[in-house]
C-alpha positions as CSV (number, residue, x, y, z in Angstrom):
1,M,-11.3,-14.5,-6.0
2,S,-12.5,-11.6,-3.8
3,F,-15.5,-11.3,-1.5
4,P,-18.0,-9.7,-4.0
5,T,-17.5,-12.5,-6.5
6,M,-17.6,-15.5,-4.0
7,T,-20.8,-17.4,-3.3
8,F,-21.9,-18.5,0.1
9,D,-20.9,-22.1,-0.7
10,E,-17.4,-21.0,-1.9
11,R,-16.8,-19.0,1.3
12,Y,-18.1,-21.9,3.4
13,R,-15.7,-24.3,1.7
14,A,-12.9,-21.8,2.4
15,I,-13.6,-21.8,6.1
16,S,-14.1,-25.6,6.2
17,A,-10.7,-26.0,4.7
18,R,-9.3,-23.3,7.0
19,D,-7.8,-21.7,4.0
20,T,-5.3,-19.0,5.0
21,R,-5.5,-17.4,1.5
22,F,-8.8,-15.8,2.4
23,D,-7.7,-14.3,5.7
24,G,-8.4,-10.6,5.6
25,Q,-10.8,-10.9,2.6
26,F,-13.9,-11.6,4.7
27,V,-14.9,-12.6,8.2
28,T,-17.2,-15.4,9.4
29,A,-19.8,-14.4,12.0
30,V,-21.4,-17.3,14.0
31,R,-24.8,-16.6,15.5
32,S,-24.7,-19.3,18.1
33,T,-21.5,-17.8,19.7
34,G,-21.8,-14.1,18.9
35,I,-18.3,-14.0,17.6
36,Y,-16.6,-13.5,14.2
37,C,-13.5,-15.3,12.9
38,R,-11.0,-15.2,10.1
39,P,-11.5,-18.0,7.5
40,S,-8.6,-20.0,8.8
41,C,-9.8,-20.1,12.4
42,P,-8.8,-23.5,13.9
43,A,-12.1,-23.8,15.9
44,R,-14.7,-26.3,14.8
45,T,-16.4,-25.3,11.6
46,P,-19.9,-23.9,12.5
47,K,-23.1,-25.2,10.9
48,T,-24.2,-23.3,7.8
49,A,-27.4,-22.2,9.4
50,N,-25.4,-20.3,12.0
51,V,-23.0,-18.6,9.6
52,T,-23.1,-15.1,8.1
53,F,-20.2,-13.7,6.1
54,Y,-19.2,-10.1,6.2
55,P,-16.7,-8.2,3.9
56,T,-15.2,-6.3,6.8
57,S,-14.8,-6.7,10.6
58,A,-16.6,-3.3,11.0
59,A,-19.7,-4.9,9.4
60,A,-19.5,-7.7,11.9
61,H,-19.1,-5.2,14.8
62,E,-22.2,-3.3,13.6
63,A,-24.2,-6.5,13.6
64,G,-23.3,-7.1,17.2
65,Y,-20.5,-9.7,16.9
66,R,-17.2,-9.7,18.8
67,A,-13.7,-10.8,17.5
68,C,-12.6,-14.3,18.2
69,K,-10.0,-14.5,20.9
70,R,-8.5,-17.6,19.4
71,C,-7.8,-16.6,15.8
72,L,-7.7,-12.8,16.2
73,P,-9.2,-11.8,12.9
74,E,-7.8,-8.3,13.2
75,A,-4.3,-9.6,12.8
76,T,-4.7,-10.6,9.1
77,P,-3.4,-8.8,6.1
78,G,-5.8,-6.3,4.5
79,S,-8.1,-7.3,1.7
80,P,-6.6,-7.1,-1.9
81,A,-10.1,-6.0,-3.0
82,W,-9.3,-2.4,-1.9
83,N,-6.6,-2.2,-4.6
84,L,-8.4,-4.4,-7.2
85,R,-11.6,-2.4,-7.0
86,G,-11.7,1.2,-8.0
87,G,-15.2,2.3,-6.6
88,A,-16.0,4.6,-3.8
89,A,-15.9,1.9,-1.1
90,A,-12.4,0.8,-2.0
91,R,-11.1,4.4,-2.2
92,A,-12.7,5.1,1.1
93,M,-11.0,2.1,2.7
94,R,-7.6,3.3,1.4
95,L,-8.2,6.8,2.8
96,I,-9.4,5.5,6.1
97,A,-6.2,3.5,6.5
98,A,-4.3,6.7,5.6
99,G,-5.9,8.5,8.6
100,V,-8.2,10.8,6.7
101,V,-11.1,10.4,9.2
102,E,-8.9,11.2,12.1
103,Q,-7.4,14.3,10.4
104,E,-10.5,15.6,8.5
105,G,-13.5,13.8,9.9
106,V,-16.2,12.1,7.8
107,P,-17.0,15.4,6.0
108,G,-13.3,15.5,4.8
109,L,-13.5,11.9,3.7
110,A,-16.7,12.6,1.8
111,R,-15.3,15.7,0.1
112,R,-12.3,13.7,-1.1
113,L,-14.7,11.1,-2.6
114,G,-17.1,13.6,-4.1
115,Y,-20.1,12.8,-1.9
116,S,-22.1,14.3,0.9
117,P,-21.4,12.7,4.3
118,R,-25.0,11.3,4.4
119,H,-24.7,9.8,0.9
120,L,-21.3,8.3,1.6
121,T,-22.6,6.7,4.8
122,R,-25.5,5.1,2.9
123,L,-23.2,3.9,0.1
124,L,-20.6,2.3,2.4
125,T,-23.3,0.8,4.7
126,A,-25.0,-0.8,1.6
127,E,-21.7,-2.2,0.2
128,L,-19.7,-2.9,3.3
129,G,-22.2,-3.2,6.1
130,A,-20.8,-0.3,8.0
131,G,-20.5,3.5,7.6
132,P,-17.3,5.5,7.6
133,L,-17.3,6.1,11.4
134,A,-17.6,2.4,12.1
135,L,-15.0,1.5,9.5
136,A,-12.6,4.0,11.0
137,R,-13.3,2.7,14.5
138,A,-12.6,-0.9,13.3
139,H,-9.3,0.3,11.8
140,R,-8.4,2.0,15.1
141,A,-9.2,-1.2,17.0
142,H,-7.0,-3.2,14.6
143,T,-4.1,-0.7,15.1
144,A,-4.5,-0.8,18.9
145,R,-4.5,-4.6,19.0
146,M,-1.4,-4.6,16.9
147,L,0.4,-2.2,19.2
148,L,-0.8,-3.9,22.4
149,V,0.5,-7.4,21.4
150,G,3.5,-6.2,19.4
151,T,5.1,-3.5,21.5
152,D,5.7,-2.4,25.0
153,M,4.1,1.0,24.5
154,A,2.0,2.3,27.4
155,I,-1.7,1.8,26.9
156,S,-2.1,5.6,26.9
157,E,0.3,5.9,24.0
158,V,-1.4,3.0,22.2
159,A,-4.7,4.9,22.4
160,F,-3.3,8.0,20.7
161,S,-1.1,6.1,18.2
162,A,-4.2,4.2,17.0
163,G,-6.1,7.4,16.4
164,F,-8.4,7.4,19.4
165,A,-9.4,10.8,20.8
166,S,-9.1,9.6,24.4
167,I,-7.9,6.7,26.5
168,R,-11.5,6.1,27.6
169,Q,-12.6,5.8,24.0
170,C,-9.9,3.3,23.3
171,N,-10.7,1.2,26.3
172,D,-14.4,1.2,25.5
173,T,-13.7,0.2,21.9
174,I,-11.3,-2.6,22.8
175,R,-13.8,-4.1,25.2
176,E,-16.6,-3.9,22.7
177,V,-14.6,-5.4,19.8
178,F,-12.5,-8.0,21.6
179,A,-14.5,-8.6,24.8
180,M,-11.3,-7.9,26.7
181,T,-9.7,-4.9,28.4
182,P,-6.5,-3.5,26.8
183,G,-4.5,-5.1,29.6
184,Q,-6.1,-8.5,29.0
185,L,-5.4,-8.2,25.3
186,R,-1.8,-7.4,25.9
187,A,-1.5,-10.5,28.1
188,T,-2.2,-12.7,25.0
189,R,1.0,-11.7,23.2
190,R,3.9,-14.0,22.7
191,P,7.2,-13.3,24.5
192,H,9.4,-10.8,22.6
193,H,12.7,-11.9,21.1
194,A,15.6,-9.5,21.3
195,E,15.8,-9.2,17.5
196,S,12.2,-7.8,17.4
197,D,12.7,-5.2,20.1
198,A,13.3,-1.6,19.0
199,D,16.8,-0.6,19.9
200,A,16.3,3.2,19.6
201,Q,14.4,5.4,22.0
202,G,11.0,6.2,20.6
203,A,11.1,3.5,18.0
204,I,8.2,1.1,17.5
205,D,8.8,-2.4,16.2
206,L,5.9,-4.3,14.6
207,L,5.3,-7.4,12.6
208,L,3.9,-6.8,9.1
209,P,1.5,-9.7,8.3
210,H,1.2,-10.7,4.6
211,R,0.2,-13.6,2.4
212,A,2.8,-16.0,1.2
213,P,4.7,-16.3,-1.1
214,M,6.5,-13.0,-0.8
215,D,9.3,-11.8,-3.1
216,A,10.8,-9.5,-0.5
217,S,14.2,-9.7,-2.0
218,G,12.9,-8.3,-5.2
219,V,11.3,-5.3,-3.5
220,F,14.4,-4.6,-1.5
221,A,16.5,-4.8,-4.7
222,W,14.0,-2.4,-6.5
223,M,14.3,0.1,-3.6
224,A,18.1,-0.2,-3.4
225,A,18.5,0.7,-7.1
226,R,16.5,4.0,-6.5
227,T,17.6,5.1,-3.0
228,L,18.5,8.7,-2.5
229,P,21.4,9.1,-0.1
230,G,20.3,10.9,3.1
231,V,16.6,10.4,2.3
232,E,16.7,6.6,2.0
233,T,19.0,3.6,2.7
234,A,18.7,0.0,1.5
235,T,20.4,-3.3,1.8
236,E,19.5,-6.8,0.5
237,N,17.1,-7.3,3.3
238,S,16.1,-3.8,4.6
239,F,14.8,-0.4,3.4
240,A,14.6,2.8,5.4
241,R,13.6,6.3,4.7
242,R,12.4,9.6,6.2
243,L,9.2,11.2,5.2
244,R,6.8,14.0,6.2
245,M,3.7,13.2,8.1
246,P,1.0,15.6,9.3
247,G,2.5,15.8,12.8
248,G,6.1,16.2,11.6
249,P,9.0,14.1,10.3
250,A,8.8,10.3,10.6
251,H,11.2,7.5,9.9
252,L,10.4,3.9,8.9
253,E,12.5,0.9,8.3
254,I,11.2,-2.3,6.8
255,R,13.4,-5.3,7.2
256,Q,13.3,-9.1,6.9
257,D,14.3,-10.9,10.1
258,A,16.1,-14.2,10.5
259,A,12.8,-16.1,10.4
260,G,11.9,-14.5,7.0
261,R,9.2,-12.3,8.5
262,L,8.8,-8.6,7.6
263,R,9.0,-6.1,10.4
264,L,8.5,-2.4,10.6
265,R,10.5,-0.1,12.9
266,A,9.1,3.3,13.0
267,R,9.5,6.7,14.7
268,V,7.0,9.5,14.5
269,T,6.8,13.0,15.8
270,R,3.1,12.7,16.7
271,L,1.7,9.4,17.9
272,G,-1.4,9.8,15.7
273,D,0.8,9.5,12.7
274,L,1.8,5.9,13.5
275,S,-1.3,4.2,12.0
276,P,-1.0,6.0,8.6
277,L,2.7,5.3,8.6
278,V,2.0,1.5,8.9
279,A,-0.5,1.8,6.0
280,T,2.3,3.5,4.0
281,A,4.7,0.7,4.8
282,R,2.1,-1.9,3.7
283,R,1.6,0.0,0.4
284,L,5.3,0.3,-0.2
285,F,5.7,-3.5,-0.2
286,D,2.3,-4.4,-1.6
287,L,1.6,-6.5,1.5
288,D,-2.2,-6.8,1.0
289,A,-1.8,-8.6,-2.4
290,D,-3.2,-12.0,-3.1
291,P,0.0,-13.7,-4.5
292,E,-1.4,-17.2,-4.9
293,G,-4.3,-15.9,-6.8
294,V,-2.2,-13.7,-9.1
295,D,0.4,-16.4,-9.6
296,A,-2.2,-19.0,-10.5
297,I,-3.7,-16.7,-13.2
298,L,-0.3,-15.7,-14.7
299,S,1.2,-19.2,-14.6
300,A,-1.7,-20.6,-16.5
301,H,-0.1,-19.1,-19.7
302,A,2.9,-21.2,-20.9
303,E,5.0,-18.1,-21.7
304,L,4.7,-16.8,-18.1
305,A,4.8,-20.1,-16.1
306,P,8.7,-20.0,-16.0
307,L,8.7,-16.4,-14.8
308,V,6.2,-17.2,-12.0
309,A,8.1,-20.3,-11.0
310,A,11.3,-18.3,-10.8
311,V,9.8,-15.4,-8.8
312,P,6.7,-16.6,-6.9
313,G,4.8,-13.9,-5.0
314,I,6.2,-11.0,-7.0
315,R,5.0,-7.6,-5.7
316,V,4.5,-4.2,-7.3
317,P,6.3,-1.5,-5.1
318,G,4.2,1.4,-3.9
319,A,5.0,5.0,-3.1
320,A,5.8,6.6,0.2
321,D,4.4,9.9,-0.9
322,P,2.2,10.6,-3.9
323,H,3.6,14.0,-4.7
324,E,7.1,12.8,-4.4
325,M,6.3,9.9,-6.7
326,L,5.1,12.2,-9.5
327,I,8.3,14.2,-9.3
328,R,10.5,11.1,-9.3
329,A,8.6,9.7,-12.3
330,M,8.9,12.9,-14.2
331,V,12.6,13.3,-13.5
332,G,13.1,9.6,-14.5
333,Q,11.6,10.0,-17.9
334,Q,13.9,9.4,-20.9
335,I,16.9,8.6,-18.7
336,T,18.4,5.6,-16.9
337,V,17.7,4.7,-13.3
338,A,21.3,5.7,-12.4
339,A,20.9,9.1,-14.1
340,A,17.5,9.7,-12.4
341,R,19.0,8.8,-9.1
342,T,21.8,11.3,-9.6
343,A,19.4,14.1,-10.5
344,L,17.0,13.4,-7.6
345,T,19.9,13.1,-5.2
346,A,21.0,16.6,-6.2
347,L,17.5,17.9,-5.8
348,A,17.2,16.4,-2.3
349,E,20.6,17.6,-1.1
350,Q,20.0,21.2,-2.3
351,L,16.3,21.7,-1.6
352,G,15.5,19.1,1.0
353,E,15.2,19.8,4.7
354,R,17.6,18.4,7.3
355,T,16.1,16.4,10.2
356,A,17.2,16.4,13.8
357,D,19.2,13.2,13.2
358,G,21.1,14.7,10.2
359,G,19.0,13.0,7.6
360,L,17.1,14.5,4.7
361,L,13.5,15.0,3.9
362,F,12.6,15.0,0.2
363,P,12.0,18.6,-0.9
364,T,8.5,20.1,-0.5
365,M,6.6,20.8,-3.7
366,A,6.8,24.5,-3.0
367,A,10.6,24.3,-2.8
368,I,10.8,22.4,-6.1
369,A,8.4,24.9,-7.8
370,E,10.4,27.9,-6.6
371,H,14.0,26.6,-6.9
372,G,13.9,23.4,-9.0
373,A,15.0,25.2,-12.1
374,E,18.2,26.1,-10.4
375,V,19.1,22.5,-9.6
376,L,17.6,20.4,-12.4
377,R,19.5,19.9,-15.6
378,G,18.2,19.0,-19.1
379,P,15.8,20.5,-21.7
380,A,14.1,23.7,-20.5
381,A,10.7,22.3,-21.4
382,R,11.2,19.3,-19.2
383,I,12.3,21.4,-16.3
384,R,9.3,23.7,-16.7
385,A,7.0,20.6,-16.7
386,I,8.5,19.3,-13.5
387,T,8.4,22.7,-11.6
388,G,4.9,23.3,-13.0
389,A,3.6,20.0,-11.7
390,A,5.2,20.8,-8.3
391,A,3.6,24.2,-8.3
392,A,0.2,22.7,-9.1
393,L,0.6,20.2,-6.2
394,A,1.8,22.9,-3.9
395,D,-1.2,25.2,-4.5
396,G,-3.8,22.4,-4.6
397,S,-4.8,22.8,-8.2
398,L,-3.6,19.3,-8.8
399,I,-4.9,16.6,-6.4
400,L,-2.9,13.4,-6.1
401,T,-3.8,10.9,-3.3
402,V,-4.0,7.2,-2.6
403,G,-7.8,7.5,-2.6
404,D,-8.1,9.0,-6.1
405,D,-10.4,7.5,-8.7
406,A,-8.0,5.9,-11.2
407,A,-9.5,7.4,-14.4
408,E,-9.9,10.8,-12.9
409,Q,-6.3,10.8,-11.6
410,R,-5.0,9.8,-15.0
411,E,-7.0,12.5,-16.8
412,R,-5.7,15.2,-14.4
413,L,-2.1,14.1,-14.9
414,L,-2.4,14.0,-18.7
415,A,-3.8,17.5,-18.7
416,L,-0.4,18.8,-17.5
417,P,2.4,19.7,-19.9
418,G,5.2,17.1,-20.1
419,I,3.1,14.2,-18.7
420,G,2.3,11.4,-21.1
421,P,0.5,8.1,-20.8
422,W,3.5,6.3,-19.4
423,T,4.0,8.7,-16.5
424,A,0.3,8.9,-15.7
425,D,-0.1,5.1,-15.7
426,Y,3.2,4.5,-13.8
427,V,2.1,6.9,-11.1
428,R,-1.3,5.2,-10.9
429,M,0.4,1.9,-10.4
430,R,2.7,3.2,-7.7
431,V,0.4,5.6,-5.8
432,I,-3.0,3.9,-5.9
433,G,-1.7,0.4,-6.2
434,D,-3.8,-0.3,-9.2
435,P,-3.2,-4.0,-10.1
436,D,-4.2,-3.7,-13.7
437,V,-1.7,-1.2,-15.2
438,F,0.2,-2.1,-18.4
439,L,3.0,0.1,-19.8
440,P,3.4,-0.9,-23.5
441,G,5.7,2.1,-24.1
442,D,8.2,0.9,-21.5
443,V,11.5,-0.2,-23.1
444,A,12.6,-2.5,-20.4
445,M,9.2,-4.2,-20.2
446,R,9.2,-4.9,-23.9
447,A,12.7,-6.3,-23.7
448,G,11.5,-8.7,-21.0
449,A,8.5,-9.6,-23.1
450,A,10.7,-10.5,-26.1
451,A,13.0,-12.5,-23.9
452,S,10.0,-14.4,-22.5
453,G,8.6,-15.4,-26.0
454,L,5.9,-12.7,-26.0
455,P,5.4,-10.0,-28.7
456,G,8.0,-7.3,-28.5
457,D,5.9,-4.8,-30.4
458,A,3.9,-2.5,-28.2
459,K,0.6,-3.0,-30.0
460,A,0.8,-6.8,-30.2
461,L,2.0,-7.0,-26.6
462,T,-0.9,-4.9,-25.4
463,A,-3.4,-7.1,-27.2
464,W,-1.8,-10.3,-25.8
465,A,-1.8,-8.8,-22.2
466,E,-5.5,-8.1,-22.3
467,R,-6.2,-11.7,-21.3
468,L,-4.5,-11.1,-17.9
469,A,-6.8,-8.3,-16.7
470,P,-7.1,-7.3,-13.9
471,W,-3.5,-8.4,-13.0
472,R,-1.5,-6.6,-15.6
473,S,0.6,-4.7,-13.1
474,Y,2.0,-8.0,-11.9
475,L,2.7,-9.0,-15.5
476,T,4.6,-5.7,-15.9
477,A,6.6,-6.5,-12.8
478,H,7.6,-9.9,-14.2
479,L,8.5,-8.6,-17.6
480,W,10.7,-5.9,-15.9
481,R,12.5,-8.7,-14.0
482,A,12.9,-10.7,-17.2
483,A,14.6,-8.0,-19.2
484,P,18.0,-9.5,-20.0
485,V,19.9,-6.2,-20.3
486,R,19.0,-2.5,-20.1
487,A,17.4,-1.6,-23.4
488,P,19.4,1.0,-25.4
489,R,18.0,4.4,-25.8
490,T,16.8,5.1,-29.3
491,P,15.3,8.1,-31.0
492,R,12.0,6.2,-31.4
493,A,11.9,5.8,-27.6
494,K,12.3,9.4,-26.6
495,T,8.9,9.5,-24.9
496,L,9.7,6.3,-23.0
497,T,11.5,5.8,-19.7
498,K,13.9,3.6,-18.0
499,E,12.9,4.5,-14.5
500,S,11.1,1.2,-14.4
501,Q,14.2,-0.9,-15.0
């Protein structure tokens, strides 16, 4: 249940029970104290007459409230509503987290969403209680708090890493939001343990909050099966990769520590790229999901209850780079995961760029468009489709971002030669994080369905799955996991893929 669908009484019951499941989904502002809290704040539950609920901390800031020093509402996972909902507000929140306001300003954010800056401000204020500048400022404040309490970075570096234009702007915002100076906020942190400290110069080590349960081992295994040597590395409890950011090459490593927590170690060329890199890491591991809500809905069906019991808190892996994801999906069509990995490794080794530490960056779209045909193997039409898509991404005639409207993105992809419904929907699942994607043409998923007592026929399975909207991406993930063996390739499945296995 998300903020727009909850009544006042339901939200009040959540804060009365100090229910951690709702942390990050809304904040509670208390008129008698002038502060706002996360739903699970341990302080005494305020009287109903003194309570106002807001969908975002930015809305509470705009209304004149300050963050609670006891529960630190900015330290919660993000709201799953930004993935569940496909409207302009949700898309704006994803783009703000990706750093679009810092890079392109409010006019750039408005252009991406198809509105004028004034209309976008009115729309976001009406729905979220704050305009794009206030939402971006709240995001910067959250990032600054995270760095102040989670790292030893100098306060000046924290300011620029969080996206502030100046140290003074950072100091003023921290005081306004938290009623503390940056130094006072840093003093609230817990002592570091050796395991959590970055061991490489320039590396930043942060805790990645998320809601439990969390099937981290499943995501690590997914990544390990698809790693491209040089670009990525993976173990049973870590995943690392290099990627391009606006300021230059970056490196991220997500790992599970001895206490079972997820941590991010990151290095960036430009400090301003750190906040978008954190957002990328969160999307990769689907860390803003509501696992208890999803599990409750799926397990209510007898056929799925054993799957959920076996893998509670399943996640749908995201994408590090939207453009790269499209190329990987297209290369993976009609072949096994191992074959796709071989082809993509060759592409990266021959067309990728070497980093200063000897690693690889996945090839640019321009490089694939120009030289991909020299490296890729297979039917000529398929190679032309891949290089054509890369060319369209390189010259801007094809737009593919985390803030796309789902239907429009799907339509744009389907208009390209060589891209069918499976690829368009799979990319939507991985890039946007759409929780309601179902892939009836996927061989492995249908095998998992049949093994779980569900219809194996695509049409019948699609009809059965409709009852699980809007969580069909998680159904898909469970059915992939339940597939007993890799489905054999057949002539009837030649438009299908095994990249999902």
